[in-house]
N, C-alpha and C positions, 0 to 999 in steps of 0.2 A: 475412555482411555484403555489401551490394549495391554500394556505391560509387556510388549514384545518389541525388541529392537530390530526393525527390518529396514533395508534400504528403501527410500522413497524416490521414485522417479519424479523428475521435474519437467514441466513443459519446455522450459528454456534450455534444457540440457543438450538436445541435438544441435541447436544453434551455436552454443558455446563450444561444443565438441568440434564443430566445423571450423570455428575460429582457431582453436588450438591446433588442429590437424594441418590447417593451411598457413599457420604462422601469422595470423592477423591479430593485431593488438586490440584490446578492448578494456572498457571500464564497466564493471558490474556494480550498479547502485542498488541499494535496498536498505530498509531499516535494520537495526540490530536484531540478531537472532532469527533471521529468516532463512538461514542456511547457506549464505554466500561462501564462507570459508570451507564448509563441508563439501559443497558442490565442487569448488575449485580444487580442493585436495584430491578428490576422486578423479577429476578430469586430467590432472597433471601428475598423477601417480607414477606413470611410466615415462614422463618427459625428461629427457636428459640432453645436454647439461642444463641445469636450472639453478637460479639464485632465488632464494625466498627471503622476504623481509616482512616480518609480522610486527606492525607498528603498535600493536597492543602491548608488546614487550617493552618496558621502559628503557632498557639498555639500547635496544635497536633504534627506538624513536630518538633518543638523545644523540646517538651516534650520527644519524642521518640529518637531524636538525642542525648539528654543528657543521656537517660537511656533506651536503647533498651530492656533490660531485664524486663522492666515494662510489656511488652507484655506477658511474661511467667507468672509473678506473678498475673496479672489480669485474665488470663485464668484459672490458678490454683485456684483462689478464687471462681470459679463457679463449683458447683458439677456436675459430669458427663462430658460428651463430649460436646465441644463447637465449633461453627463455628466462623471463624475470617475473616473479609473482610478488606484488606488493599488496599486502592485506591492510585495509583501513587507510588508504592512501591519503585521505583528507587530513590526517594528523600531521603530515609533512608535505604541504602543497608544493613546496619548491622542487620536489622530485619530478613534477611534470615537465619541467624544463630539461632535466637530465634524461628523462624518458624520450623527449623529442629528439635530442641529440643522437641517442642510440637507434631510434627508429629511422631517422634520416640517413644514418650511416649503414642501414640494413644490418646492424650488428645484433639486434635483439628483437624478439617479440615480447611485448609488455602486457601483462595481465594484472589489472588493478581492481580492487574492490573498494567500496566506500559507503558510508552510512549517513553522510551529510554533504550537501552541495554548498552549504552556507559559507564556510571558510574559502572555498574555491572561488565563489562569485565575489565575495567581499574583498579579497585580495587581488582580484583581477588575474587569477592564475591561468596559465596557458592550458586549456583543455584539449589541445591537440586536434583542432578541427581538420578533417580530411585524413588524419593519420590513425585515428583510433575509433573503433565502433563503440556504441553505447548500448548496454542491455540493462534490464531491470529484473530484480528478483523480489517478489512479494511473498507474504505468507501463503500458505497452501491454498490453491484454488480447489473448488469442489471436486473437479475431476482428478486432482492429485490425492484426494481423500476417498475416492471411490463412491462418492455420494450421488452421482448423477444417474437418472433413469436411462435405460437403453431405449431410444426412440429415434425414428426418422423424421418426426414432426417437430422440428425445432421452431419455436416462435420467432426467433431472430437468427436465421441461418448464418449470418455473417459473424456471429459471436458464439457459434456452437462449438463445444468441446466434448470429448468422450473421456471416460475413466482411463487412467494409466496406472493406477494402483488399486489393489483390493480395498474394500471398505475398512476404514481405520477407526472411525467413531461416528456418533450420531450428530444430526444437525443441532440437537439440544446441547450437546457438549460443546459444539462449535460456538454457540451463542454465549455460553458461560465462560469457557476457557480459551476461546479463540482458535487460531489456525497456525500458530508457530510450530514448525516441524519438530523442534526438540521436545515438545510436550507430548507428542503422540505415544511414545512408549512408557510414559509415566503414569503413576496412580494419580487420582484426583488430588490427594493431599500434597503430593510432590509438585503437581502442576500449580497448585495454589502458591506454594512456597516460591517457585520460580517466577511466577508473575509478580508477586509482591517484591521480590528482589529486583526484577526488571525495573519496576517503578523507581525504587531507590537508586539503582545504578544510573538510570537515565538522568535523574536530577543531579546526582553527584558529579558524573563525568561529563555529560554533554553540556550542562549549564555552566560548569566551571570552565569548560573549553571555550564557551562563548563569552567569556569575560563578564559574566553576570553573577559572580560568586557573592557579591554584596547583597544580591536580591534573591538568594536561594529561599529564604523563608517565605517572602511574598510570592515567589514563583511557584513554590510547592503548593501553596494555598490556591493560587490561580489554576494550577494544573488540575487539582481536584475538582474545582468548580467547572472548568472547561470540559472535563471528562463527563461530568454529570449532565451537561447541556449538549454533549456531542450529538450532532445530527440536526440541531436547530440553529437558527441565526443568533449569534451571541449578542446579548444585551451588554454593550461595553460599559454603560453607566452602572448597571447592577454589578457586573464583575469588578468594576473599579471600587465600588463601595465595600463589597464583601471581601476583597483580597487586600485592600489597603494601598493600592497603587493607582496611578493616574490612567485615564483612558488612553493617552498616547502610548504609555508603557504596556498596557494590555494589548494594543495592536502590535507592538514590538514582540511581545511574548508569542502571539499567534504566528508572527513571521518566523520566529525561531522554531516553533513546532512544525511549520510547513517545510522549512528548509532542512530540518533534520529528519524529515520523512515520517514524523509521528502523526501528522494529520493530513487528510485529503481535503482540499477546498473544492466545494461545489458552488458555482455561481448561479444566479437566477436566470431563467430564460426570459429575455425582454424584447426580442425582435418583433417589430410590427404589432405589438400588443395594442388592443383598443381600450384596454383598461390600464389604470395606473398600477404598475407592478412594484412590489417591494424590492429594494436594490441590494440588500446586504447578503453576503455569502454565507454558506453553511460549512461547518467543519466536521468531518468524520474522522475519529481516531482510527489509525491504520489496522487495528486488530481489536476485536470485541473483548478478548480476554485482557489485553493490556488496558483498554478503556475501563473495564470493570475494576481492575486492580488500582488504577490511578484514581478512580472515583471512590475508592474505599468501600465498594459494594461487596456483599458476601458472595464468595465464589462457591456457591452451593446450588443444587437444583431449585431451591426455594426462590432464587433470584427471578426465575421465569414467571413467577406468579404476579410480579409487579412490573417487570421490565421486558416481557416477551415481545411486545409490539415494537418497541424502540430497537431492541437488539436484532430482531428479524429484519427490520428496515435497514439497519446498519449492514447486516450480512449480505443482503441482496445488492445494495449500493456498492459495497466494496468488491463483490464478485464481478459486477459489471465493469467497474473501473479497471480491475486487474485484467479482465479479458480484453478490453480495448487496448491496453498497453501491450499485452502479450501478443495479440494478433495484429497489432498496428492497424486496427480497424478505423475506417474513416467515420468515426462518430465522436461527437462532443456530448458530455453528460451535464445536464442542468437540473434544477428543480424549478417549479412554477407555483407562484402564489400571488393572488391579487389583493388589493387593499380591501376588497369586499369579503375576503376569507376563502375564496375558491382556491384549491390547492391540488397539485399533482406531485407525488414524491420524486419522480424522476422523468426527465425528458431526454431522449436520445435524438440528436440532430445529425443527419448526414447531408450531403449536398442536395439531395432531392426528396428528403422525407423527414418527418417528425414522428417519433414513437413515444407517446406518453405512457408511463408505467405507474400504476398504483400498487402499493405493497401492503398486504393485509396478513396478519399472523393467524387468522381464523382458517378453519378447514373449508368453510363455505362463505360466499359473499352474497349480499343482498343488493337489490337495485339502489338502495340508499348509499351503499358503499361506492357507487359509480358516479356520485355527484360531481366530484372534481374532474373526472375524465369527460363527462358530458359537457361541462363548462369549457374545458379545453377544446373539445371537438367543435363547440359552438364558435369559438374564436378562430381556430386554425384548421377546421375540417378539411379544407381543400388541400392541405399539406399532409394530412394524416391518412394513411392507408390501413393502419392497424393500431389498436390500443390494447394494453395488456394489464391484467390484474394478477400479480404474483401472490399465491396463497400457500397455505400449508395443507392443502387438500391432496387427493390421490389421483384425480382425473381432470383433464381439461374440460371446460364448459364454455359454450358459446353464449355470451350474455346479451349481445345485440349484434347488429350488422357488422360493426367494426371492433367490438370489445370482446376479448376472450380471456377467461380466467385460466391461469396456467399454474400447476403445482411447481414449486421452486425447483424440484429436481429435474424438471423438463427443460429448464433454461439451457 
């Protein structure tokens, strides 16, 4: 943590700036506290005329819930074309119909943010297909934190990024405190307080909004258990026994986490497997710091003595998922595991290639660490041009004909 409050550039910023400048409407989705409001406030600072509706404010939310058409009337009261910024738009989904009217009239450019798609999907809300662009904002990527090495030898060029900010913190701090931009200027003690408050706020606000208030106690217990198991395939029977709710309810809870952007689901790779592959999905909490806080783990450097391997895998998986979204890369991300125990942490699939990736928190890897990759190559070798081990080492190493060990900062 730096203790200095500096503007952080974001990779998605030029795209959003182009939308604003050209008057294109968009919906910016992302979890709470990833910087959506801050980013839009900066981009719209000199935009005039503009109407701003912050639905976190109870009075504004109540007013528009009672009368969503007020958005249309207030826009029409301004001569000429107007820009409209609606923050946390999912809180009043009916505003999307009003937005469509104004867009179709060419009366307004609509800029919306949201942290949950659940209400929108559940109520069949008009998401303005063909009228509005969709963009995503995640927690900070490594290049937004200045963590990447300067190299021309990217192991996956299609997912390569460069640094756009100076170094803000270490990879170890990222594993413990996560990548939320608001934590960067804080001390570690303040970051701990914010993360613990985030966990409480999520339970109180998001779950009450999902009409699950009667289940807050069991949900809070489930959330702690799910965070502890983050990155593994959940055992629904075990979670049911330990949280005191049924297996179907556990599945519903995971659906809530996914729809409110708190977890990323990673499915197993099963195509053309010659071995029986386990079929359950894995869930990764969207930020390691939030995961640690929800799991009630100590947010101190000592955490890495027991959780370093799991957290490093989390960080790499999340970074790859974020880059695929940001770059709109033609990759799907899976994991691979057979009933016999052979396993690969991550498999990137494109239309013509599979890239298996093993993730090791050690500085050096041995041939024994390559067992899963070798098994995958045995099954899918004709589709695999390159296999990667991501490590915490300093230099790349060629481990075999197709397998290369790559320091994480070279990704």
